[in-house]
C-alpha positions in Angstrom: 7.8 -24.1 -6.5 6.4 -22.9 -2.9 2.8 -24.7 -2.2 0.6 -23.3 0.7 -0.1 -26.2 3.0 -2.6 -25.2 5.1 -2.4 -28.1 7.5 1.4 -27.0 8.4 1.2 -23.5 9.2 -2.8 -22.7 10.0 -3.9 -24.9 12.9 -3.2 -22.9 15.8 -3.7 -19.6 13.8 -7.2 -20.4 12.8 -8.3 -20.6 16.1 -6.4 -17.7 17.9 -5.3 -14.4 16.6 -3.5 -11.3 17.9 -3.6 -7.4 17.6 -0.8 -6.8 15.3 0.5 -3.1 16.4 1.1 -1.5 13.4 4.6 -0.2 14.7 6.4 1.0 11.6 3.6 3.1 11.1 3.0 4.4 14.4 6.7 5.1 15.3 6.3 7.6 12.1 3.2 9.3 13.7 4.6 9.4 17.3 6.3 12.7 16.6 3.3 14.6 15.1 0.8 13.0 18.0 0.7 16.8 19.4 1.9 18.3 16.3 -1.0 21.2 14.8 0.0 19.3 11.6 -3.1 17.6 10.1 -1.6 13.9 9.8 -3.7 12.6 6.9 -3.6 8.7 6.5 -4.4 7.1 3.0 -4.8 3.3 1.8 -7.3 1.0 0.5 -10.0 0.0 2.2 -10.0 -2.8 4.5 -6.4 -2.1 5.3 -6.0 -1.3 8.5 -6.5 2.6 8.4 -9.1 2.1 11.4 -7.1 0.1 13.6 -3.9 2.4 13.7 -6.1 5.1 15.0 -7.4 3.1 17.5 -4.0 2.7 18.4 -2.9 5.7 17.8 -6.0 6.7 20.5 -4.6 3.9 23.2 -1.4 4.9 23.0 -2.2 8.9 23.9 -4.7 7.6 26.7 -1.4 5.5 28.1 0.0 9.2 28.1 -3.0 11.0 30.2 -5.3 12.3 27.8 -8.9 11.7 29.1 -12.2 10.4 27.1 -13.5 13.9 27.1 -10.5 14.9 24.8 -10.5 12.3 22.3 -13.4 13.0 19.2 -13.7 9.7 17.2 -15.9 9.8 13.9 -15.9 6.9 11.9 -17.5 7.8 8.6 -18.7 4.9 7.6 -20.4 3.9 10.9 -24.6 4.3 10.3 -24.6 6.3 13.8 -23.2 9.2 12.0 -24.6 9.3 9.1 -26.5 12.4 9.5 -22.6 14.0 9.7 -21.7 13.4 6.0 -23.1 17.2 6.0 -20.5 19.7 6.2 -22.6 21.8 9.0 -23.6 18.9 11.2 -20.4 17.6 11.5 -19.0 20.8 12.5 -21.8 21.6 15.1 -21.1 17.9 16.5 -17.4 18.9 16.8 -17.8 21.8 18.5 -20.3 21.1 21.1 -17.4 18.6 21.9 -14.8 21.2 22.8 -15.7 22.9 25.9 -12.3 24.3 26.7 -9.1 25.6 26.5 -6.9 22.2 26.8 -5.8 20.1 23.5 -8.6 18.0 21.9 -7.3 15.2 19.3 -9.7 14.9 16.5 -9.7 11.5 14.8 -11.7 11.4 11.7 -11.6 7.8 9.8 -13.1 7.9 6.1 -13.5 11.2 5.9 -13.9 11.7 2.0 -17.5 10.7 2.8 -18.2 14.4 4.3 -19.0 17.1 1.7 -16.8 20.0 2.3 -14.8 18.2 5.1 -11.8 20.3 4.0 -13.3 23.4 5.4 -14.4 21.7 8.5 -11.0 20.4 9.1 -9.4 23.9 8.6 -11.5 25.9 10.6 -10.9 23.0 14.0 -7.1 23.6 13.1 -7.3 27.4 12.7 -9.7 28.0 15.7 -9.2 25.5 18.5 -6.0 23.5 20.2 -6.1 20.4 18.7 -4.4 17.8 16.7 -6.4 15.8 14.0 -5.8 12.6 12.5 -7.9 11.7 9.0 -8.3 8.6 7.2 -9.2 8.3 3.4 -9.3 5.9 0.7 -8.2 8.0 -1.8 -4.6 8.8 -2.5 -5.3 12.7 -3.4 -7.2 13.3 0.0 -4.8 16.0 0.1 -5.9 17.4 -3.5 -8.3 20.4 -4.2 -9.5 22.4 -1.3 -7.9 20.5 1.5 -4.2 20.9 -0.2 -4.7 24.7 -0.3 -6.2 25.6 3.0 -3.6 23.1 4.7 -0.4 23.9 2.7 2.2 23.3 4.7 0.5 22.1 7.3 -0.4 18.0 6.8 2.1 15.3 7.5 1.0 12.2 5.4 1.4 8.7 5.6 0.3 6.1 3.2 -0.7 2.7 4.9 -0.6 -1.2 2.7 -2.3 -4.3 4.2 0.0 -6.5 6.5 3.6 -7.0 5.0 4.7 -10.5 5.8 6.4 -9.7 9.1 2.8 -8.8 10.2 1.3 -11.3 8.6 3.3 -13.7 10.8 2.5 -12.0 14.0 -1.2 -11.9 13.3 -1.2 -16.0 12.3 1.1 -16.3 16.1 2.0 -19.5 15.2 4.6 -20.7 17.9 7.2 -22.3 15.5 5.9 -21.0 12.3 6.8 -22.7 9.2 7.9 -19.6 7.2 8.1 -20.9 4.0 4.8 -22.2 4.2 3.3 -19.0 5.4 5.3 -17.4 2.6 2.9 -19.8 0.2 -0.1 -18.4 1.6 0.9 -14.7 2.0 2.2 -15.1 -1.9 -1.1 -16.4 -2.7 -4.1 -15.0 -0.6 -2.2 -11.3 0.3 -2.1 -9.3 3.5 -5.7 -8.0 3.7 -6.8 -8.2 7.3 -10.1 -9.9 6.7 -8.6 -12.4 4.5 -5.7 -13.3 6.5 -8.3 -14.3 9.3 -10.2 -16.5 7.2 -10.7 -20.1 8.0 -9.8 -21.7 5.0 -9.0 -21.1 1.3 -12.7 -20.8 0.1 -13.4 -17.8 2.4 -10.3 -16.5 1.7 -11.3 -16.6 -1.9 -14.8 -14.9 -1.4 -13.6 -12.1 0.6 -10.9 -11.2 -1.8 -13.5 -11.4 -4.6 -15.9 -9.4 -2.2 -13.8 -6.5 -1.5 -12.4 -6.2 -5.0 -15.7 -5.9 -6.3 -17.9 -4.4 -4.1 -15.2 -2.2 -2.0 -13.0 -1.5 -5.0 -14.3 -1.5 -8.1 -17.9 0.3 -7.0 -15.7 2.2 -4.7 -13.9 3.8 -7.9 -16.9 4.3 -10.0 -19.5 6.1 -7.7 -16.4 8.4 -6.7 -15.4 9.2 -10.3 -18.6 9.1 -12.2 -17.2 6.6 -14.1 -19.7 6.3 -17.6 -18.3 3.1 -18.7 -18.0 0.5 -15.5 -17.5 -2.4 -17.6 -14.4 -0.6 -19.7 -13.3 0.5 -16.1 -13.3 -3.3 -14.6 -11.7 -4.2 -18.0 -8.8 -1.8 -17.0 -8.8 -2.8 -13.8 -8.2 -6.3 -14.4 -5.3 -5.7 -16.5 -3.6 -3.6 -14.2 -3.8 -5.9 -11.6 -3.4 -9.1 -13.5 -0.1 -7.2 -14.8 1.7 -6.0 -11.5 5.2 -5.4 -12.3 5.0 -4.8 -15.8 5.5 -1.8 -17.9 2.1 -0.5 -18.9 0.8 1.6 -21.9 -2.8 3.5 -22.0 -2.3 2.9 -25.9 -1.7 -0.8 -25.4 -4.6 -1.2 -23.0 -6.7 0.2 -25.4 -5.6 -1.4 -28.3 -6.2 -4.8 -26.4 -9.4 -3.9 -24.8 -10.5 -2.6 -28.4 -9.4 -6.2 -30.0 -11.9 -7.6 -27.8 -14.7 -5.7 -28.2 -14.6 -3.1 -26.1 -13.8 0.1 -28.0 -11.9 2.6 -25.8 -9.5 5.2 -26.3 -6.1 5.6 -24.8 -7.1 9.2 -23.0 -10.0 7.4 -21.4 -7.5 4.6 -20.2 -5.2 6.9 -18.7 -8.0 8.4 -16.9 -9.1 5.3 -15.4 -5.7 4.4 -14.6 -5.0 7.5 -12.8 -8.6 6.8 -10.6 -7.6 3.2 -10.3 -3.9 5.0 -8.8 -6.2 7.3 -6.5 -7.9 4.4 -5.0 -4.5 2.8 -3.6 -5.4 -0.1 -5.8 -1.9 0.0 -7.6 0.8 2.7 -7.7 2.3 3.7 -10.5 6.0 3.8 -10.0 8.6 6.1 -12.5 11.7 5.3 -14.3 14.9 6.9 -13.2 17.2 7.8 -15.5 20.9 6.6 -13.6 23.0 8.0 -15.9 21.0 11.0 -16.5 20.0 11.4 -12.7 16.4 12.4 -13.4 13.1 10.9 -13.3 11.6 9.7 -16.7 8.0 10.4 -17.7 7.0 7.2 -19.8 6.8 3.7 -19.5 5.5 3.3 -16.1 5.5 0.4 -13.9 2.1 -0.6 -11.9 2.3 -2.5 -8.6 -0.8 -3.7 -6.9 -1.1 -3.0 -3.7 -1.8 -6.6 -2.6 -0.7 -10.1 -4.0 -4.6 -11.5 -3.2 -5.8 -9.0 -5.8 -3.3 -10.3 -8.4 -3.8 -14.2 -7.4 -7.6 -13.5 -8.6 -6.9 -11.5 -11.9 -3.5 -12.7 -12.9 -2.8 -13.9 -16.6 0.4 -15.1 -17.0 2.1 -18.3 -16.9 6.0 -17.9 -17.5 7.9 -16.4 -15.1 4.7 -15.9 -12.9 7.0 -16.0 -9.5 9.5 -13.3 -10.6 6.8 -11.3 -10.6 5.1 -11.8 -7.8 8.5 -11.3 -6.1 8.8 -8.2 -7.2 5.5 -6.8 -6.2 6.5 -8.1 -2.7 9.9 -6.3 -2.7 8.1 -3.5 -4.2 5.3 -3.1 -1.4 7.9 -4.2 1.3 9.9 -0.9 0.6 6.5 1.2 0.4 5.5 -0.2 3.8 8.7 0.9 5.2 8.6 4.4 4.1 10.8 4.2 1.0 10.5 6.4 -2.2 10.9 3.6 -4.7 11.4 4.4 -8.7 12.5 1.8 -11.3 16.1 2.3 -12.5 17.1 3.1 -16.3 20.8 2.4 -17.4 22.3 2.0 -20.7 22.1 -1.8 -20.4 18.7 -2.3 -19.4 16.8 -1.5 -16.1 17.4 -1.8 -12.0 14.0 -3.2 -10.8 14.1 -0.8 -7.8 16.2 2.4 -6.9 15.0 3.4 -3.4 15.5 6.5 -1.1 14.7 7.0 2.4 15.8 9.9 4.8 18.4 10.7 1.9 19.7 7.4 1.5 19.9 5.4 -1.8 20.0 1.7 -2.7 19.3 -0.7 -5.6 17.5 -3.7 -5.4 17.1 -6.3 -8.4 14.4 -9.2 -7.4 14.0 -12.6 -8.3 12.3 -16.1 -7.5 15.4 -18.4 -8.0 19.1 -18.1 -9.2 18.8 -21.2 -10.9 21.1 -21.2 -13.6 24.5 -19.3 -14.4 22.2 -17.2 -17.0 19.9 -16.0 -14.5 22.5 -15.2 -11.8 24.4 -13.0 -14.7 21.2 -11.3 -15.4 20.2 -10.4 -12.0 23.8 -9.5 -10.8 25.0 -8.1 -14.5 22.3 -5.3 -14.2 24.8 -3.7 -11.7 27.9 -3.8 -14.3 28.9 -0.1 -15.5 26.9 1.8 -12.4 30.0 3.7 -11.2 28.6 4.6 -7.6 29.1 3.7 -4.4 25.2 3.5 -3.2 24.5 -0.2 -1.6 23.6 -3.1 -4.1 21.3 -5.8 -3.3 20.0 -9.4 -5.3 17.0 -10.6 -3.2 15.5 -14.1 -3.7 14.2 -17.3 -2.5 17.4 -19.2 -2.8 18.6 -20.5 0.9 22.0 -20.2 0.1 23.5 -16.5 -0.9 26.3 -16.0 -3.4 27.0 -12.2 -2.6 29.9 -11.2 -5.3 32.0 -7.8 -6.8 30.5 -5.9 -3.5 26.7 -6.9 -4.6 25.2 -8.0 -1.6 22.7 -11.6 -1.8 19.6 -11.8 0.3 17.3 -14.1 1.2 13.5 -12.9 0.7 12.3 -14.3 3.6 15.1 -12.8 5.9 14.9 -9.7 3.8 11.1 -9.4 4.6 11.5 -10.6 8.3 14.1 -7.8 9.1 17.2 -10.2 9.9 19.6 -8.4 7.4 19.9 -4.9 7.2 19.7 -2.5 4.0 
């Protein structure tokens, strides 16, 4: 079992930080820096979306764009609180655009602006602009924005630091990756948490983000009538990351504990939780029938720190943690991910990127022949030739029958290819 030994891995890291250049996201945005397509960046609050905007601004300035042609508004900054009115927002930006040259408009946490969709579309339609917007809701492109900008957007999902970014942030000259991974598996990759000086502070920050930012944000945005029930649903779904979830089962569990709630209400709350980018809902894909299945979805929490706060499992806990790490790593790399259903059982992940499909089984350790058979045997009778992987924390790998076994740390640090 991994243990987090702070003394081994944090001495220098607690004294010095580096700015993590979030290359994997910038690389996906760069082709669109000058495009008229609206760049829509979503992700949970405090995951680093604002930092990515600042890094984009730094890059376009290096390419010769002057400050006078860059407009940046952070709608969580009280300085701009009057601009949450659509008319005031429109007038403020209009006054900044004084010539025909291209302007670069950056609007951070734009969901705080009433009717922002109409204003953004107006700028796009009437000026020579490149627009970047961020929001803490995966449905930022729904409603009016989707109607007005259909086919005129490019979207990017941002997560907290993955493990490689976490290690870069720690900036340790001779890193002990096992100790770093143990810390990451416990406290996750939210930048504010990563920068905390000790375990106690990390716990306080995690609780504050979970309670004050995540929970209250969901309640306020969706006008939730029963915040306590929402909290119970959220705790359940976060604490059971990587497990199959049923709204009926959650409703039954909560009702038996004195919180009367119907399955339709639970499903509404689950939708709100997913919209807030706290968890992802992952559909099953029938490998034999080659189609997505609209039942028995799994949910994965976006940050392991939240799982640490709310976990309610003892048995096989590390298997679920490893599975959640691998899921978030694949999403951070831009993969579209499904849970694979076979006639014998399931494959943890079917991942697709740029037309390439891979299969992944994720587990803690291959401790005995039964475990080895479970992980490698999951691929039995899958006749296609897509690459198949088993990813675990074992230091010594045992690839067999064309199935490639990778060490988790090597996978997360991208020392091996998929």
